[in-house]
mmCIF file of the N, C-alpha and C atoms, coordinates in Angstrom:
data_MODEL
# 
_entry.id   MODEL 
# 
loop_
_atom_site.group_PDB 
_atom_site.id 
_atom_site.type_symbol 
_atom_site.label_atom_id 
_atom_site.label_alt_id 
_atom_site.label_comp_id 
_atom_site.label_asym_id 
_atom_site.label_entity_id 
_atom_site.label_seq_id 
_atom_site.pdbx_PDB_ins_code 
_atom_site.Cartn_x 
_atom_site.Cartn_y 
_atom_site.Cartn_z 
_atom_site.occupancy 
_atom_site.B_iso_or_equiv 
_atom_site.pdbx_formal_charge 
_atom_site.auth_seq_id 
_atom_site.auth_comp_id 
_atom_site.auth_asym_id 
_atom_site.auth_atom_id 
_atom_site.pdbx_PDB_model_num 
ATOM 1   N N  . VAL A 1 1  ? 0.329   10.158  15.497  1.00 0.00 ? 1  VAL A N  1 
ATOM 2   C CA . VAL A 1 1  ? 1.406   10.862  14.823  1.00 0.00 ? 1  VAL A CA 1 
ATOM 3   C C  . VAL A 1 1  ? 1.810   10.119  13.552  1.00 0.00 ? 1  VAL A C  1 
ATOM 4   N N  . VAL A 1 2  ? 1.920   8.791   13.629  1.00 0.00 ? 2  VAL A N  1 
ATOM 5   C CA . VAL A 1 2  ? 2.332   8.012   12.456  1.00 0.00 ? 2  VAL A CA 1 
ATOM 6   C C  . VAL A 1 2  ? 1.299   8.168   11.345  1.00 0.00 ? 2  VAL A C  1 
ATOM 7   N N  . GLU A 1 3  ? 0.049   8.058   11.696  1.00 0.00 ? 3  GLU A N  1 
ATOM 8   C CA . GLU A 1 3  ? -1.019  8.185   10.696  1.00 0.00 ? 3  GLU A CA 1 
ATOM 9   C C  . GLU A 1 3  ? -0.971  9.550   10.021  1.00 0.00 ? 3  GLU A C  1 
ATOM 10  N N  . SER A 1 4  ? -0.753  10.584  10.786  1.00 0.00 ? 4  SER A N  1 
ATOM 11  C CA . SER A 1 4  ? -0.662  11.935  10.236  1.00 0.00 ? 4  SER A CA 1 
ATOM 12  C C  . SER A 1 4  ? 0.503   12.056  9.256   1.00 0.00 ? 4  SER A C  1 
ATOM 13  N N  . CYS A 1 5  ? 1.645   11.504  9.616   1.00 0.00 ? 5  CYS A N  1 
ATOM 14  C CA . CYS A 1 5  ? 2.822   11.549  8.730   1.00 0.00 ? 5  CYS A CA 1 
ATOM 15  C C  . CYS A 1 5  ? 2.595   10.744  7.464   1.00 0.00 ? 5  CYS A C  1 
ATOM 16  N N  . VAL A 1 6  ? 2.033   9.552   7.605   1.00 0.00 ? 6  VAL A N  1 
ATOM 17  C CA . VAL A 1 6  ? 1.776   8.700   6.446   1.00 0.00 ? 6  VAL A CA 1 
ATOM 18  C C  . VAL A 1 6  ? 0.831   9.404   5.481   1.00 0.00 ? 6  VAL A C  1 
ATOM 19  N N  . ASN A 1 7  ? -0.207  10.025  6.010   1.00 0.00 ? 7  ASN A N  1 
ATOM 20  C CA . ASN A 1 7  ? -1.187  10.679  5.152   1.00 0.00 ? 7  ASN A CA 1 
ATOM 21  C C  . ASN A 1 7  ? -0.717  12.038  4.648   1.00 0.00 ? 7  ASN A C  1 
ATOM 22  N N  . SER A 1 8  ? 0.338   12.585  5.220   1.00 0.00 ? 8  SER A N  1 
ATOM 23  C CA . SER A 1 8  ? 0.902   13.836  4.721   1.00 0.00 ? 8  SER A CA 1 
ATOM 24  C C  . SER A 1 8  ? 1.999   13.599  3.690   1.00 0.00 ? 8  SER A C  1 
ATOM 25  N N  . ILE A 1 9  ? 2.846   12.621  3.964   1.00 0.00 ? 9  ILE A N  1 
ATOM 26  C CA . ILE A 1 9  ? 4.028   12.376  3.137   1.00 0.00 ? 9  ILE A CA 1 
ATOM 27  C C  . ILE A 1 9  ? 3.842   11.184  2.204   1.00 0.00 ? 9  ILE A C  1 
ATOM 28  N N  . GLY A 1 10 ? 3.176   10.147  2.668   1.00 0.00 ? 10 GLY A N  1 
ATOM 29  C CA . GLY A 1 10 ? 3.035   8.913   1.913   1.00 0.00 ? 10 GLY A CA 1 
ATOM 30  C C  . GLY A 1 10 ? 4.086   7.899   2.333   1.00 0.00 ? 10 GLY A C  1 
ATOM 31  N N  . VAL A 1 11 ? 4.028   6.718   1.754   1.00 0.00 ? 11 VAL A N  1 
ATOM 32  C CA . VAL A 1 11 ? 4.985   5.659   2.050   1.00 0.00 ? 11 VAL A CA 1 
ATOM 33  C C  . VAL A 1 11 ? 5.452   5.021   0.744   1.00 0.00 ? 11 VAL A C  1 
ATOM 34  N N  . ASN A 1 12 ? 6.611   4.415   0.784   1.00 0.00 ? 12 ASN A N  1 
ATOM 35  C CA . ASN A 1 12 ? 7.129   3.672   -0.352  1.00 0.00 ? 12 ASN A CA 1 
ATOM 36  C C  . ASN A 1 12 ? 6.571   2.254   -0.252  1.00 0.00 ? 12 ASN A C  1 
ATOM 37  N N  . VAL A 1 13 ? 5.688   1.903   -1.158  1.00 0.00 ? 13 VAL A N  1 
ATOM 38  C CA . VAL A 1 13 ? 5.026   0.601   -1.111  1.00 0.00 ? 13 VAL A CA 1 
ATOM 39  C C  . VAL A 1 13 ? 6.020   -0.550  -1.287  1.00 0.00 ? 13 VAL A C  1 
ATOM 40  N N  . ASN A 1 14 ? 7.191   -0.266  -1.844  1.00 0.00 ? 14 ASN A N  1 
ATOM 41  C CA . ASN A 1 14 ? 8.191   -1.312  -2.077  1.00 0.00 ? 14 ASN A CA 1 
ATOM 42  C C  . ASN A 1 14 ? 9.088   -1.580  -0.880  1.00 0.00 ? 14 ASN A C  1 
ATOM 43  N N  . THR A 1 15 ? 9.074   -0.700  0.110   1.00 0.00 ? 15 THR A N  1 
ATOM 44  C CA . THR A 1 15 ? 9.941   -0.900  1.274   1.00 0.00 ? 15 THR A CA 1 
ATOM 45  C C  . THR A 1 15 ? 9.189   -0.858  2.604   1.00 0.00 ? 15 THR A C  1 
ATOM 46  N N  . ALA A 1 16 ? 7.969   -0.372  2.601   1.00 0.00 ? 16 ALA A N  1 
ATOM 47  C CA . ALA A 1 16 ? 7.216   -0.211  3.852   1.00 0.00 ? 16 ALA A CA 1 
ATOM 48  C C  . ALA A 1 16 ? 6.845   -1.561  4.462   1.00 0.00 ? 16 ALA A C  1 
ATOM 49  N N  . SER A 1 17 ? 6.843   -1.599  5.781   1.00 0.00 ? 17 SER A N  1 
ATOM 50  C CA . SER A 1 17 ? 6.433   -2.796  6.510   1.00 0.00 ? 17 SER A CA 1 
ATOM 51  C C  . SER A 1 17 ? 4.906   -2.870  6.562   1.00 0.00 ? 17 SER A C  1 
ATOM 52  N N  . ALA A 1 18 ? 4.402   -4.032  6.912   1.00 0.00 ? 18 ALA A N  1 
ATOM 53  C CA . ALA A 1 18 ? 2.952   -4.208  7.026   1.00 0.00 ? 18 ALA A CA 1 
ATOM 54  C C  . ALA A 1 18 ? 2.341   -3.265  8.066   1.00 0.00 ? 18 ALA A C  1 
ATOM 55  N N  . PRO A 1 19 ? 2.955   -3.107  9.251   1.00 0.00 ? 19 PRO A N  1 
ATOM 56  C CA . PRO A 1 19 ? 2.360   -2.159  10.214  1.00 0.00 ? 19 PRO A CA 1 
ATOM 57  C C  . PRO A 1 19 ? 2.300   -0.730  9.678   1.00 0.00 ? 19 PRO A C  1 
ATOM 58  N N  . LEU A 1 20 ? 3.310   -0.307  8.940   1.00 0.00 ? 20 LEU A N  1 
ATOM 59  C CA . LEU A 1 20 ? 3.288   1.040   8.377   1.00 0.00 ? 20 LEU A CA 1 
ATOM 60  C C  . LEU A 1 20 ? 2.238   1.154   7.273   1.00 0.00 ? 20 LEU A C  1 
ATOM 61  N N  . LEU A 1 21 ? 2.159   0.153   6.409   1.00 0.00 ? 21 LEU A N  1 
ATOM 62  C CA . LEU A 1 21 ? 1.158   0.162   5.342   1.00 0.00 ? 21 LEU A CA 1 
ATOM 63  C C  . LEU A 1 21 ? -0.265  0.211   5.887   1.00 0.00 ? 21 LEU A C  1 
ATOM 64  N N  . SER A 1 22 ? -0.477  -0.384  7.042   1.00 0.00 ? 22 SER A N  1 
ATOM 65  C CA . SER A 1 22 ? -1.836  -0.413  7.604   1.00 0.00 ? 22 SER A CA 1 
ATOM 66  C C  . SER A 1 22 ? -2.324  0.974   8.017   1.00 0.00 ? 22 SER A C  1 
ATOM 67  N N  . TYR A 1 23 ? -1.432  1.956   8.106   1.00 0.00 ? 23 TYR A N  1 
ATOM 68  C CA . TYR A 1 23 ? -1.833  3.332   8.412   1.00 0.00 ? 23 TYR A CA 1 
ATOM 69  C C  . TYR A 1 23 ? -2.307  4.101   7.176   1.00 0.00 ? 23 TYR A C  1 
ATOM 70  N N  . VAL A 1 24 ? -2.064  3.552   5.992   1.00 0.00 ? 24 VAL A N  1 
ATOM 71  C CA . VAL A 1 24 ? -2.488  4.208   4.761   1.00 0.00 ? 24 VAL A CA 1 
ATOM 72  C C  . VAL A 1 24 ? -4.009  4.128   4.658   1.00 0.00 ? 24 VAL A C  1 
ATOM 73  N N  . SER A 1 25 ? -4.627  5.224   4.259   1.00 0.00 ? 25 SER A N  1 
ATOM 74  C CA . SER A 1 25 ? -6.075  5.273   4.094   1.00 0.00 ? 25 SER A CA 1 
ATOM 75  C C  . SER A 1 25 ? -6.538  4.174   3.139   1.00 0.00 ? 25 SER A C  1 
ATOM 76  N N  . GLY A 1 26 ? -7.510  3.386   3.558   1.00 0.00 ? 26 GLY A N  1 
ATOM 77  C CA . GLY A 1 26 ? -8.057  2.315   2.730   1.00 0.00 ? 26 GLY A CA 1 
ATOM 78  C C  . GLY A 1 26 ? -7.354  0.979   2.886   1.00 0.00 ? 26 GLY A C  1 
ATOM 79  N N  . ILE A 1 27 ? -6.248  0.944   3.636   1.00 0.00 ? 27 ILE A N  1 
ATOM 80  C CA . ILE A 1 27 ? -5.481  -0.287  3.825   1.00 0.00 ? 27 ILE A CA 1 
ATOM 81  C C  . ILE A 1 27 ? -5.515  -0.664  5.300   1.00 0.00 ? 27 ILE A C  1 
ATOM 82  N N  . GLY A 1 28 ? -5.978  -1.838  5.590   1.00 0.00 ? 28 GLY A N  1 
ATOM 83  C CA . GLY A 1 28 ? -5.974  -2.337  6.961   1.00 0.00 ? 28 GLY A CA 1 
ATOM 84  C C  . GLY A 1 28 ? -4.883  -3.368  7.138   1.00 0.00 ? 28 GLY A C  1 
ATOM 85  N N  . PRO A 1 29 ? -4.817  -3.989  8.314   1.00 0.00 ? 29 PRO A N  1 
ATOM 86  C CA . PRO A 1 29 ? -3.756  -4.973  8.581   1.00 0.00 ? 29 PRO A CA 1 
ATOM 87  C C  . PRO A 1 29 ? -3.741  -6.166  7.617   1.00 0.00 ? 29 PRO A C  1 
ATOM 88  N N  . THR A 1 30 ? -4.900  -6.704  7.290   1.00 0.00 ? 30 THR A N  1 
ATOM 89  C CA . THR A 1 30 ? -4.948  -7.863  6.389   1.00 0.00 ? 30 THR A CA 1 
ATOM 90  C C  . THR A 1 30 ? -4.509  -7.486  4.988   1.00 0.00 ? 30 THR A C  1 
ATOM 91  N N  . LEU A 1 31 ? -4.987  -6.373  4.497   1.00 0.00 ? 31 LEU A N  1 
ATOM 92  C CA . LEU A 1 31 ? -4.609  -5.919  3.164   1.00 0.00 ? 31 LEU A CA 1 
ATOM 93  C C  . LEU A 1 31 ? -3.126  -5.550  3.107   1.00 0.00 ? 31 LEU A C  1 
ATOM 94  N N  . ALA A 1 32 ? -2.615  -4.996  4.181   1.00 0.00 ? 32 ALA A N  1 
ATOM 95  C CA . ALA A 1 32 ? -1.178  -4.682  4.254   1.00 0.00 ? 32 ALA A CA 1 
ATOM 96  C C  . ALA A 1 32 ? -0.353  -5.964  4.125   1.00 0.00 ? 32 ALA A C  1 
ATOM 97  N N  . GLU A 1 33 ? -0.771  -7.013  4.808   1.00 0.00 ? 33 GLU A N  1 
ATOM 98  C CA . GLU A 1 33 ? -0.081  -8.305  4.702   1.00 0.00 ? 33 GLU A CA 1 
ATOM 99  C C  . GLU A 1 33 ? -0.186  -8.863  3.284   1.00 0.00 ? 33 GLU A C  1 
ATOM 100 N N  . ASN A 1 34 ? -1.328  -8.669  2.629   1.00 0.00 ? 34 ASN A N  1 
ATOM 101 C CA . ASN A 1 34 ? -1.487  -9.124  1.245   1.00 0.00 ? 34 ASN A CA 1 
ATOM 102 C C  . ASN A 1 34 ? -0.535  -8.380  0.306   1.00 0.00 ? 34 ASN A C  1 
ATOM 103 N N  . ILE A 1 35 ? -0.339  -7.097  0.554   1.00 0.00 ? 35 ILE A N  1 
ATOM 104 C CA . ILE A 1 35 ? 0.593   -6.305  -0.259  1.00 0.00 ? 35 ILE A CA 1 
ATOM 105 C C  . ILE A 1 35 ? 2.015   -6.829  -0.075  1.00 0.00 ? 35 ILE A C  1 
ATOM 106 N N  . ILE A 1 36 ? 2.403   -7.089  1.152   1.00 0.00 ? 36 ILE A N  1 
ATOM 107 C CA . ILE A 1 36 ? 3.745   -7.617  1.445   1.00 0.00 ? 36 ILE A CA 1 
ATOM 108 C C  . ILE A 1 36 ? 3.931   -8.980  0.778   1.00 0.00 ? 36 ILE A C  1 
ATOM 109 N N  . SER A 1 37 ? 2.930   -9.831  0.887   1.00 0.00 ? 37 SER A N  1 
ATOM 110 C CA . SER A 1 37 ? 2.999   -11.158 0.283   1.00 0.00 ? 37 SER A CA 1 
ATOM 111 C C  . SER A 1 37 ? 3.117   -11.069 -1.241  1.00 0.00 ? 37 SER A C  1 
ATOM 112 N N  . TYR A 1 38 ? 2.300   -10.224 -1.843  1.00 0.00 ? 38 TYR A N  1 
ATOM 113 C CA . TYR A 1 38 ? 2.352   -10.041 -3.297  1.00 0.00 ? 38 TYR A CA 1 
ATOM 114 C C  . TYR A 1 38 ? 3.717   -9.516  -3.719  1.00 0.00 ? 38 TYR A C  1 
ATOM 115 N N  . ARG A 1 39 ? 4.229   -8.546  -2.980  1.00 0.00 ? 39 ARG A N  1 
ATOM 116 C CA . ARG A 1 39 ? 5.540   -7.960  -3.281  1.00 0.00 ? 39 ARG A CA 1 
ATOM 117 C C  . ARG A 1 39 ? 6.644   -9.014  -3.159  1.00 0.00 ? 39 ARG A C  1 
ATOM 118 N N  . SER A 1 40 ? 6.548   -9.885  -2.174  1.00 0.00 ? 40 SER A N  1 
ATOM 119 C CA . SER A 1 40 ? 7.550   -10.942 -1.983  1.00 0.00 ? 40 SER A CA 1 
ATOM 120 C C  . SER A 1 40 ? 7.541   -11.942 -3.135  1.00 0.00 ? 40 SER A C  1 
ATOM 121 N N  . GLN A 1 41 ? 6.353   -12.238 -3.636  1.00 0.00 ? 41 GLN A N  1 
ATOM 122 C CA . GLN A 1 41 ? 6.221   -13.236 -4.701  1.00 0.00 ? 41 GLN A CA 1 
ATOM 123 C C  . GLN A 1 41 ? 6.508   -12.682 -6.085  1.00 0.00 ? 41 GLN A C  1 
ATOM 124 N N  . ASN A 1 42 ? 6.197   -11.387 -6.312  1.00 0.00 ? 42 ASN A N  1 
ATOM 125 C CA . ASN A 1 42 ? 6.255   -10.814 -7.659  1.00 0.00 ? 42 ASN A CA 1 
ATOM 126 C C  . ASN A 1 42 ? 7.285   -9.713  -7.845  1.00 0.00 ? 42 ASN A C  1 
ATOM 127 N N  . GLY A 1 43 ? 7.989   -9.357  -6.797  1.00 0.00 ? 43 GLY A N  1 
ATOM 128 C CA . GLY A 1 43 ? 8.971   -8.282  -6.894  1.00 0.00 ? 43 GLY A CA 1 
ATOM 129 C C  . GLY A 1 43 ? 8.338   -6.922  -6.651  1.00 0.00 ? 43 GLY A C  1 
ATOM 130 N N  . GLU A 1 44 ? 9.148   -5.897  -6.786  1.00 0.00 ? 44 GLU A N  1 
ATOM 131 C CA . GLU A 1 44 ? 8.704   -4.535  -6.502  1.00 0.00 ? 44 GLU A CA 1 
ATOM 132 C C  . GLU A 1 44 ? 7.637   -4.070  -7.485  1.00 0.00 ? 44 GLU A C  1 
ATOM 133 N N  . PHE A 1 45 ? 6.787   -3.180  -6.991  1.00 0.00 ? 45 PHE A N  1 
ATOM 134 C CA . PHE A 1 45 ? 5.792   -2.535  -7.835  1.00 0.00 ? 45 PHE A CA 1 
ATOM 135 C C  . PHE A 1 45 ? 6.497   -1.458  -8.647  1.00 0.00 ? 45 PHE A C  1 
ATOM 136 N N  . SER A 1 46 ? 6.211   -1.376  -9.940  1.00 0.00 ? 46 SER A N  1 
ATOM 137 C CA . SER A 1 46 ? 6.816   -0.331  -10.759 1.00 0.00 ? 46 SER A CA 1 
ATOM 138 C C  . SER A 1 46 ? 5.834   0.806   -11.035 1.00 0.00 ? 46 SER A C  1 
ATOM 139 N N  . THR A 1 47 ? 4.539   0.529   -10.932 1.00 0.00 ? 47 THR A N  1 
ATOM 140 C CA . THR A 1 47 ? 3.520   1.568   -11.108 1.00 0.00 ? 47 THR A CA 1 
ATOM 141 C C  . THR A 1 47 ? 2.371   1.322   -10.128 1.00 0.00 ? 47 THR A C  1 
ATOM 142 N N  . ARG A 1 48 ? 1.597   2.352   -9.886  1.00 0.00 ? 48 ARG A N  1 
ATOM 143 C CA . ARG A 1 48 ? 0.418   2.229   -9.025  1.00 0.00 ? 48 ARG A CA 1 
ATOM 144 C C  . ARG A 1 48 ? -0.608  1.277   -9.634  1.00 0.00 ? 48 ARG A C  1 
ATOM 145 N N  . MET A 1 49 ? -0.628  1.191   -10.945 1.00 0.00 ? 49 MET A N  1 
ATOM 146 C CA . MET A 1 49 ? -1.621  0.367   -11.630 1.00 0.00 ? 49 MET A CA 1 
ATOM 147 C C  . MET A 1 49 ? -1.431  -1.130  -11.385 1.00 0.00 ? 49 MET A C  1 
ATOM 148 N N  . GLU A 1 50 ? -0.327  -1.529  -10.789 1.00 0.00 ? 50 GLU A N  1 
ATOM 149 C CA . GLU A 1 50 ? -0.120  -2.931  -10.417 1.00 0.00 ? 50 GLU A CA 1 
ATOM 150 C C  . GLU A 1 50 ? -0.835  -3.276  -9.112  1.00 0.00 ? 50 GLU A C  1 
ATOM 151 N N  . LEU A 1 51 ? -1.138  -2.281  -8.313  1.00 0.00 ? 51 LEU A N  1 
ATOM 152 C CA . LEU A 1 51 ? -1.731  -2.517  -6.995  1.00 0.00 ? 51 LEU A CA 1 
ATOM 153 C C  . LEU A 1 51 ? -3.057  -3.283  -7.035  1.00 0.00 ? 51 LEU A C  1 
ATOM 154 N N  . PRO A 1 52 ? -3.944  -3.035  -7.998  1.00 0.00 ? 52 PRO A N  1 
ATOM 155 C CA . PRO A 1 52 ? -5.201  -3.802  -8.015  1.00 0.00 ? 52 PRO A CA 1 
ATOM 156 C C  . PRO A 1 52 ? -5.015  -5.312  -8.214  1.00 0.00 ? 52 PRO A C  1 
ATOM 157 N N  . GLN A 1 53 ? -3.808  -5.748  -8.578  1.00 0.00 ? 53 GLN A N  1 
ATOM 158 C CA . GLN A 1 53 ? -3.548  -7.176  -8.718  1.00 0.00 ? 53 GLN A CA 1 
ATOM 159 C C  . GLN A 1 53 ? -3.361  -7.859  -7.369  1.00 0.00 ? 53 GLN A C  1 
ATOM 160 N N  . VAL A 1 54 ? -3.190  -7.070  -6.317  1.00 0.00 ? 54 VAL A N  1 
ATOM 161 C CA . VAL A 1 54 ? -3.048  -7.621  -4.964  1.00 0.00 ? 54 VAL A CA 1 
ATOM 162 C C  . VAL A 1 54 ? -4.386  -8.215  -4.553  1.00 0.00 ? 54 VAL A C  1 
ATOM 163 N N  . PRO A 1 55 ? -4.399  -9.460  -4.069  1.00 0.00 ? 55 PRO A N  1 
ATOM 164 C CA . PRO A 1 55 ? -5.663  -10.066 -3.634  1.00 0.00 ? 55 PRO A CA 1 
ATOM 165 C C  . PRO A 1 55 ? -6.385  -9.203  -2.601  1.00 0.00 ? 55 PRO A C  1 
ATOM 166 N N  . ARG A 1 56 ? -7.670  -9.023  -2.806  1.00 0.00 ? 56 ARG A N  1 
ATOM 167 C CA . ARG A 1 56 ? -8.585  -8.297  -1.923  1.00 0.00 ? 56 ARG A CA 1 
ATOM 168 C C  . ARG A 1 56 ? -8.390  -6.784  -1.938  1.00 0.00 ? 56 ARG A C  1 
ATOM 169 N N  . LEU A 1 57 ? -7.541  -6.262  -2.821  1.00 0.00 ? 57 LEU A N  1 
ATOM 170 C CA . LEU A 1 57 ? -7.411  -4.818  -2.955  1.00 0.00 ? 57 LEU A CA 1 
ATOM 171 C C  . LEU A 1 57 ? -8.327  -4.397  -4.098  1.00 0.00 ? 57 LEU A C  1 
ATOM 172 N N  . GLY A 1 58 ? -9.539  -4.029  -3.734  1.00 0.00 ? 58 GLY A N  1 
ATOM 173 C CA . GLY A 1 58 ? -10.553 -3.675  -4.718  1.00 0.00 ? 58 GLY A CA 1 
ATOM 174 C C  . GLY A 1 58 ? -10.462 -2.230  -5.163  1.00 0.00 ? 58 GLY A C  1 
ATOM 175 N N  . ALA A 1 59 ? -11.422 -1.833  -5.970  1.00 0.00 ? 59 ALA A N  1 
ATOM 176 C CA . ALA A 1 59 ? -11.441 -0.500  -6.565  1.00 0.00 ? 59 ALA A CA 1 
ATOM 177 C C  . ALA A 1 59 ? -11.501 0.600   -5.509  1.00 0.00 ? 59 ALA A C  1 
ATOM 178 N N  . LYS A 1 60 ? -12.326 0.439   -4.497  1.00 0.00 ? 60 LYS A N  1 
ATOM 179 C CA . LYS A 1 60 ? -12.456 1.475   -3.460  1.00 0.00 ? 60 LYS A CA 1 
ATOM 180 C C  . LYS A 1 60 ? -11.187 1.601   -2.634  1.00 0.00 ? 60 LYS A C  1 
ATOM 181 N N  . SER A 1 61 ? -10.602 0.485   -2.237  1.00 0.00 ? 61 SER A N  1 
ATOM 182 C CA . SER A 1 61 ? -9.346  0.534   -1.478  1.00 0.00 ? 61 SER A CA 1 
ATOM 183 C C  . SER A 1 61 ? -8.255  1.191   -2.306  1.00 0.00 ? 61 SER A C  1 
ATOM 184 N N  . PHE A 1 62 ? -8.190  0.836   -3.581  1.00 0.00 ? 62 PHE A N  1 
ATOM 185 C CA . PHE A 1 62 ? -7.199  1.439   -4.475  1.00 0.00 ? 62 PHE A CA 1 
ATOM 186 C C  . PHE A 1 62 ? -7.430  2.944   -4.578  1.00 0.00 ? 62 PHE A C  1 
ATOM 187 N N  . GLU A 1 63 ? -8.688  3.339   -4.732  1.00 0.00 ? 63 GLU A N  1 
ATOM 188 C CA . GLU A 1 63 ? -9.039  4.757   -4.851  1.00 0.00 ? 63 GLU A CA 1 
ATOM 189 C C  . GLU A 1 63 ? -8.595  5.547   -3.622  1.00 0.00 ? 63 GLU A C  1 
ATOM 190 N N  . HIS A 1 64 ? -8.770  4.969   -2.442  1.00 0.00 ? 64 HIS A N  1 
ATOM 191 C CA . HIS A 1 64 ? -8.400  5.650   -1.206  1.00 0.00 ? 64 HIS A CA 1 
ATOM 192 C C  . HIS A 1 64 ? -6.890  5.660   -0.973  1.00 0.00 ? 64 HIS A C  1 
ATOM 193 N N  . ALA A 1 65 ? -6.210  4.609   -1.385  1.00 0.00 ? 65 ALA A N  1 
ATOM 194 C CA . ALA A 1 65 ? -4.803  4.434   -1.009  1.00 0.00 ? 65 ALA A CA 1 
ATOM 195 C C  . ALA A 1 65 ? -3.786  4.900   -2.041  1.00 0.00 ? 65 ALA A C  1 
ATOM 196 N N  . ALA A 1 66 ? -4.114  4.879   -3.301  1.00 0.00 ? 66 ALA A N  1 
ATOM 197 C CA . ALA A 1 66 ? -3.130  5.081   -4.368  1.00 0.00 ? 66 ALA A CA 1 
ATOM 198 C C  . ALA A 1 66 ? -2.324  6.368   -4.226  1.00 0.00 ? 66 ALA A C  1 
ATOM 199 N N  . CYS A 1 67 ? -2.951  7.433   -3.815  1.00 0.00 ? 67 CYS A N  1 
ATOM 200 C CA . CYS A 1 67 ? -2.229  8.709   -3.748  1.00 0.00 ? 67 CYS A CA 1 
ATOM 201 C C  . CYS A 1 67 ? -1.245  8.763   -2.575  1.00 0.00 ? 67 CYS A C  1 
ATOM 202 N N  . PHE A 1 68 ? -1.337  7.829   -1.633  1.00 0.00 ? 68 PHE A N  1 
ATOM 203 C CA . PHE A 1 68 ? -0.429  7.827   -0.477  1.00 0.00 ? 68 PHE A CA 1 
ATOM 204 C C  . PHE A 1 68 ? 0.807   6.970   -0.702  1.00 0.00 ? 68 PHE A C  1 
ATOM 205 N N  . PHE A 1 69 ? 0.891   6.313   -1.855  1.00 0.00 ? 69 PHE A N  1 
ATOM 206 C CA . PHE A 1 69 ? 2.062   5.512   -2.175  1.00 0.00 ? 69 PHE A CA 1 
ATOM 207 C C  . PHE A 1 69 ? 3.030   6.356   -2.988  1.00 0.00 ? 69 PHE A C  1 
ATOM 208 N N  . ALA A 1 70 ? 4.190   6.599   -2.447  1.00 0.00 ? 70 ALA A N  1 
ATOM 209 C CA . ALA A 1 70 ? 5.203   7.461   -3.071  1.00 0.00 ? 70 ALA A CA 1 
ATOM 210 C C  . ALA A 1 70 ? 6.210   6.612   -3.839  1.00 0.00 ? 70 ALA A C  1 
ATOM 211 N N  . ASN A 1 71 ? 7.082   7.281   -4.546  1.00 0.00 ? 71 ASN A N  1 
ATOM 212 C CA . ASN A 1 71 ? 8.247   6.688   -5.220  1.00 0.00 ? 71 ASN A CA 1 
ATOM 213 C C  . ASN A 1 71 ? 7.884   5.837   -6.437  1.00 0.00 ? 71 ASN A C  1 
ATOM 214 N N  . PHE A 1 72 ? 6.930   6.282   -7.219  1.00 0.00 ? 72 PHE A N  1 
ATOM 215 C CA . PHE A 1 72 ? 6.655   5.605   -8.488  1.00 0.00 ? 72 PHE A CA 1 
ATOM 216 C C  . PHE A 1 72 ? 7.140   6.459   -9.606  1.00 0.00 ? 72 PHE A C  1 
# 
């Protein structure tokens, strides 16, 4: 159910927890933790184009996940 909601509605990358982020297409548990860590060190994301700066978030992961991040 959570996966269906995440992929239908999306998540706010600036407030979502690591477990919730891991349900986003292209994002697993390790990458979700990297997003949280990057956000903690650098502040909130202002655009989707900042996401590739997250360690280990490559082009394919970005391609799969970017449209599921809301509130930009």
